[in-house]
Phi, psi and omega in degrees: 000134180291158181301318181298323178292321177297317180298319180293321178296319178295321178300318180294319180293321177295323178297314180298321178295321182295327182267006168113004181276124176265335180225149173234139183265183185294339179295319176296313184297316180297321179295316183288331179276344183289348178143145177285127177275112184281336178205176184293326180299320179294318178296315182296328178298318179291320179298320182298331182258009183289136175216041187281332185237174185291338182297330183296334183291333183253359180262148176288330184193167170274146183253125182269164175300155186223140171122198183284113183291343179260006180296146179278347181241138179232124176265139180232122175256175181283311186200157175296148177276176177299317179298318180292324176296321181288319184274338176091013177201164178292163173071027173259161179082175185298318181293320179294317178297319179296319179298315178302318180298316182289324178294320178294318182293332183261322186245350180074019181255132177267166176304130184100347179257001173224173182243140178225141178215189181211160177288303175279139182260355177239153181303147180232117178253111182305124177199165181299321181294311183285327179298327181293330184254001189295324181298320178295319179296319178297319179297324181284328183273328187305321179301327178298316181293318180297324177290324177297317177298317180299319182285322184279328181054056177292155177277325182226135172247129175258112180272113185272086176114156183298318183294324176296311182298317181296323181282335176278319186229078191297337182276345194287335184257012181291325184248352183226147174282160179300318183296330181287337179248352177301133182088355177275148174261108185256150183251127175230099185065233181269001185250136172265143183232131178246107174277131178209185183289155175277153179292330177295319179293321181293331177297330179269342182228065186297341180294345180266005183299320181295327177294316179300316179297319178296322177301310183295325181297338180293338181258001185303317181288351182265348184241000000 
């Protein structure tokens, strides 16, 4: 391995350590050994052809990140919705439209002026069958997101929902409940992370919309 490749590998390992990973499985190693992704287009090409988990069998397509690649803020959801799977991109359907509206009302950013991605790249429909395999799917998809974060270098990541935050930063909820840290701006290496409610959850619990808007306003001065 060349010195430059070793340095890059070490950077990735330090990043994983910084966000709470004590162990990495072969999925991380295989992704990193499959080739250095020099840019987002190269990464997206691999994601587009991914068929590693069972979710791909029921999805129309894999959903790629969307928006301004130079944006300082990156939103991360758990998985594409049925509407997003049908339309082929994030922010489709009622929940996606509502999220865009709330982001504009709190941060003044329109669709295309921020970046959004997801841990899972294929739609996920909660069921006994899929719930049994979801952990494996998350393990297979998560390296793509971590590589996306490395390439984009956002200043702030907004984790939309407890499951997203837990899967990104596994050590963070061991001593605290999600509600106790929701709305906090946490530091992981050079990246700030804001855990808050998911837009899908807010569609079912609209009384918390004002809380969500207040959460987002906390990062306005950072982006």
